[in-house]
N, C-alpha and C positions, 0 to 999 in steps of 0.2 A: 924084768921091767927096769927101765932106766931109773937111776938114782937121782933124787933131787931133794932140796931142802925146802920145807914148807913152814912158814910162820903164820900165825893166826892172830887176830886182834878183835877186841870188842871195846867199843867206847861206851862207858857207863855214865848215866846222868840220873841221879836219884833212883837207883835200882832197888827192886824188892829182892828178897832172898830166892825167889823162884827162878831168877836168872841163872843160878848155879846149875840147875838141872839142864838148862839149855846149853850152857858151856860144856857140861860133861858129855854131850853127844858128839863132840868133835875135838876137844882139847888133847886127847891122847894121840891123835893123828898128826899133831903139829910138833915140829922140832922145838919151836919157841912159841909161846902164846903170851900176847901183851894185853893187859888190862889198862885201858886209858881212862883215867878218872877225870871226868868233866864236872863232877859234883857228887859227893857222898858215896863213892864206890870203894873206899878203902876196906870196908868190912867184908866185901865180896872177895877181894884179893887176899885178905888175911885168912879167910876160911880156905880158899883154894890152894894157897901156898903150902898148907899143911899136907895136902894130898898129892900135889903135882910139883915136880922139880923143874918143869919146863916153863914156868910162869914168871913173867916180869911185870913190873908196875911202872906206869908213867902217870904222874899227877900234874894236873893243871890247877892253878889257884882260882880259876873261874871257868865257866863254860865257854870254850873257844870254838865249838862247833865241830862237825864231822870232818869237813874238808881239811881244816888245820891239823886235826888230830891224826888223820890218815896220812897226810904228808909227813908229819913228824915221825910216824912209825916207819914209813918208807925210807926216810933218811937214816933211821937207826938200823934197819935190816940190810940196807945196801952195804953197810960196814961189816955185817956178819955173814956175807956171802950167801944170803937166802935167795932162792930162785923164784918163789911164789909167795904171795900174801893172801890168805883167806880173810875176808872181812865179814863180820857178823853183827847184826843188831841185837839188842837186849831180848827181844821177843822171838827171835829166830832159833830154830833147832834143826837137827838132821834126823831123819828116820833111818832105821837100819839099812845099810847098803849104800847110803849116799856117798860117803867118803871113798868107798871102793870104786864106785862109778866115776867120781871125780879123778881119782888117781889114774884110772884107765884113760880118761880123757886127757890128762896132763901129758901123757906120752904120745898121744896121737894128733894133737893140735899142731898146726904149723905156727910156732911161736915167734917167728922172725918179725912179723908185723902185727901180731895179735896182742892187744893190751890186756884183755880179761876173758875168762871163762865165766859165764853167768848162768844161773839156774832158771828153769821155768818156774814161775811163781805160783804157789798155791796159797790162797788167802782163805783160811777157814772161817774168818769172820763174815764172809760173803754168803755163807750158807749154800754153797754150790756143791753138788754131789760129784766128787772126783773119783768115785770107785771104779768107773768104767773109762777113765781117762788115762793116757800114758803120763806117768809121772817123770820118767827119765827118758830123755831123747838125746842121743849123741848126734847133734847136727852142727856142722861147722859152717854156719852161714853168717854173713856180715849183719851186724845190727848197729843201730845208732844210739840206743839208750839201754842202760841196764840199771838195776838197783844195786845198792852197795851190799846189802845183806846176802851172803851166800856166794859172792863173787870171789874168784881167784885172780889176782892181778899178777901179771908178768913183771917182775921187778926190773929186768933189763930194759924193757920198753918204757916202763915208768921212769927209769933213770934218764933215758934219752929225752923224754919230755921235760924233765927237770921241773922248774917252778910252774911250767904249763900244766902239770898234773892238777892244779887247783881247778882247772876248767873241766876236769873229768870226774873228780871225786867230790 
């Protein structure tokens, strides 16, 4: 399998300690994982840095929003020669096998003009029975909208877009 460098990030705003179990479902798969603190997230970083050496911390003095924070991380990882950025929300987690499927997709997607790989969304709050639904589908079809959580951004394409990334994130 092709070698690549994957960074991950989560933007925290007044998180509960339960966010730690979510982060632990994917942090080990990232070469670098960023905690972006938009408010009261330092305690989560302090706990995780004891267990994980691949974690970095970016603090903001106020809540600057998701778009600003993601663009800040993109600018940091461009300097670190990272190929892809996994973006996650506080309430999102991966089930077993998700990262393996993502990594398979990373090497099969035509990345020259692709900005992001995005998951099919399962919202457990909607009380929908997903047991008979396909959870993983490897389809390379164009889409016009994705959500931030669980997406993997192509850093090279994002760099070409420059400040225009604010329109996408």
